Residue frames relative to the residue before (quaternion, step in Angstrom):
aa qw qx qy qz dx dy dz
M 1.0000 0.0000 0.0000 0.0000 0.00 0.00 0.00
P 0.3478 -0.7673 0.4951 0.2126 3.60 -0.55 1.07
T 0.4833 -0.6364 0.5115 0.3158 3.53 -1.21 0.46
I 0.6757 -0.4724 0.3629 0.4342 3.56 -1.32 0.22
N 0.6490 0.5167 -0.3424 0.4411 3.61 0.88 -0.84
Q 0.6359 0.5214 -0.3450 0.4524 3.62 0.91 -0.82
L 0.6694 0.5059 -0.3000 0.4540 3.60 0.95 -0.88
V 0.6464 0.5100 -0.3170 0.4707 3.56 1.09 -0.80
R 0.6812 0.5002 -0.2945 0.4461 3.60 0.94 -0.81
K 0.8284 0.2110 -0.0844 0.5120 3.58 0.73 -1.05
G 0.2796 -0.7649 0.5346 0.2256 3.57 0.93 -0.77
R 0.4903 -0.6306 0.4949 0.3420 3.56 -1.29 -0.11
Q 0.2672 -0.7498 0.5864 0.1500 3.52 -1.09 0.76
K 0.3989 -0.6951 0.5397 0.2577 3.56 -1.00 0.83
P 0.5048 -0.6388 0.4709 0.3397 3.61 -1.03 0.71
V 0.3696 -0.7179 0.5578 0.1921 3.52 -1.07 0.89
Y 0.1918 -0.7922 0.5755 0.0660 3.55 -0.68 1.17
V 0.1635 -0.7875 0.5900 0.0706 3.55 -0.84 1.03
N 0.4027 -0.7071 0.5255 0.2484 3.53 -0.81 1.01
K 0.3315 -0.7728 0.5084 0.1856 3.59 -0.58 1.11
V 0.7890 0.1658 -0.0885 0.5849 3.59 1.08 -0.63
P 0.1475 -0.8368 0.5208 0.0822 3.59 0.18 1.22
A 0.5847 0.6047 -0.3863 0.3784 3.61 1.08 -0.43
L 0.6091 0.5669 -0.3546 0.4265 3.59 1.20 -0.48
E 0.2647 -0.7958 0.5029 0.2089 3.60 1.24 -0.29
A 0.6638 -0.5299 0.2951 0.4377 3.62 0.77 1.08
C 0.5981 0.5264 -0.3880 0.4632 3.64 0.97 0.70
P 0.2114 -0.8318 0.4974 0.1261 3.62 0.06 1.25
Q 0.5555 0.6303 -0.4055 0.3603 3.57 1.16 -0.32
K 0.6035 0.5766 -0.3477 0.4272 3.59 1.23 -0.38
R 0.6063 0.6169 -0.3329 0.3754 3.54 1.26 -0.32
G 0.3364 0.7533 -0.5015 0.2605 3.67 1.07 0.50
V 0.1668 -0.7640 0.6161 0.0939 3.59 -0.99 0.86
C 0.2339 -0.7885 0.5543 0.1276 3.56 -0.48 1.16
T 0.2023 -0.7798 0.5799 0.1216 3.56 -0.80 0.99
R 0.8064 -0.0006 0.0203 0.5910 3.58 1.11 -0.56
V 0.0504 -0.7634 0.6429 0.0357 3.60 -1.00 0.83
Y 0.1204 0.8059 -0.5604 0.1480 3.59 -0.69 1.09
T 0.2777 -0.7271 0.5989 0.1886 3.56 -1.28 0.37
T 0.1512 -0.7766 0.6066 0.0774 3.49 -1.20 0.65
T 0.3231 -0.6991 0.5919 0.2376 3.55 -1.13 0.58
L 0.3721 -0.7540 0.5029 0.2003 3.54 -0.87 0.96
K 0.6007 -0.5656 0.4230 0.3744 3.55 -1.26 0.37
N 0.6544 0.4727 -0.3116 0.5012 3.55 1.11 -0.66
L 0.3357 -0.7916 0.4720 0.1946 3.63 -0.39 1.19
T 0.5890 0.5859 -0.3928 0.3942 3.65 1.09 -0.31
L 0.6613 0.4834 -0.3024 0.4874 3.60 1.24 -0.37
H 0.4601 -0.6874 0.4935 0.2688 3.57 -1.12 0.54
C 0.6963 -0.4298 0.3556 0.4517 3.54 -1.36 -0.06
V 0.2126 -0.7809 0.5796 0.0950 3.53 -0.96 0.93
K 0.2921 -0.7569 0.5580 0.1746 3.61 -0.87 0.88
Y 0.1118 -0.7872 0.6048 0.0460 3.58 -0.99 0.86
V 0.1701 -0.7517 0.6279 0.1081 3.52 -1.26 0.52
K 0.1878 -0.7395 0.6322 0.1347 3.55 -0.89 0.89
S 0.1590 -0.8271 0.5375 0.0408 3.53 -0.48 1.22
A 0.5082 -0.6623 0.4494 0.3180 3.56 -1.05 0.68
D 0.7303 0.4110 -0.2566 0.4816 3.61 1.03 -0.62
Q 0.4038 -0.7774 0.4139 0.2474 3.64 1.37 0.16
R 0.4467 0.6786 -0.4736 0.3401 3.62 1.04 0.69
F 0.7251 0.4269 -0.2556 0.4761 3.61 1.11 -0.32
């Protein structure tokens, strides 16, 4: 715990955060990695083809 004199002399510095992936533009949802994209036909004929994505991070 610093003393009052130490805080008056130097003060506290905020930590500097560096964006590791600037291409994401502060949107972590863009970071999905698709391992497989496929379509399946359903057994119910009234429904249409459904597209599925197998994601590496299992969020989708």
